[in-house]
C-alpha positions, -999 to +999 in steps of 0.1 A: -338+585+385-326+566+361-336+537+381-367+534+357-341+536+328-325+508+345-353+483+345-366+495+306-328+489+292-332+459+312-362+441+300-344+457+267-320+433+265-330+405+268-349+410+233-317+424+213-315+395+186-286+418+170-267+422+205-267+383+211-255+382+174-229+409+179-213+384+205-220+358+190-192+370+160-171+385+188-162+352+204-164+334+172-140+356+151-115+355+190-117+318+188-103+322+155-069+337+164-069+316+199-081+344+220-111+322+231-096+286+237-119+254+243-143+259+264-142+294+279-165+304+253-198+310+282-171+327+301-158+353+271-201+357+259-209+363+294-184+391+297-195+409+264-226+407+268-228+424+304-203+451+286-229+455+262-254+459+291-234+482+300-234+507+274-272+506+265-281+514+301-251+545+298-261+560+258-300+553+279-294+573+300-270+601+290-285+604+248-321+582+254-328+597+219-306+563+212-335+538+216-325+497+218-340+498+185-311+517+169-288+502+189-296+466+184-299+470+148-262+485+140-248+452+162-271+433+142-249+448+109-216+445+128-222+412+138-234+408+099-199+424+089-180+402+109-192+369+099-191+376+059-155+383+070-146+357+094-166+332+067-139+347+034-106+349+056-115+317+061-112+302+032-088+322+018-071+304+043-085+275+045-080+271-002-045+261-002-045+232+017-071+221+003-057+228-025-027+204-023-050+172-006-067+180-039-036+175-060-021+148-041-052+128-047-057+128-007-088+125-012-104+091-032-126+111-059-115+135-072-070+141-082-051+119-097-049+087-104-020+064-098-026+032-118-011+027-144 
């Protein structure tokens, strides 16, 4: 009975770019905060993909009115917001470093001149 739903969702899941973008955004956020270590991204991405697939199967069985396209659109919106917030936070954190480097004259083109 549910096997047809699972098979249909399996085929649809492979074409959901919003879900893939959400997985990539989640892994990148976790990398910035040090949760995901170098060389382990593929494992985290696989785990997130598996969890999202299970969520889609459960939604497909218990909430068939929520289509894969709807779930994909929501995932894409979440991924977009996460990517924007991550970029914003990175800019805020990096700004003092770059300010100090440029103020100290560590940048060859921009900065203080030490000539007499």
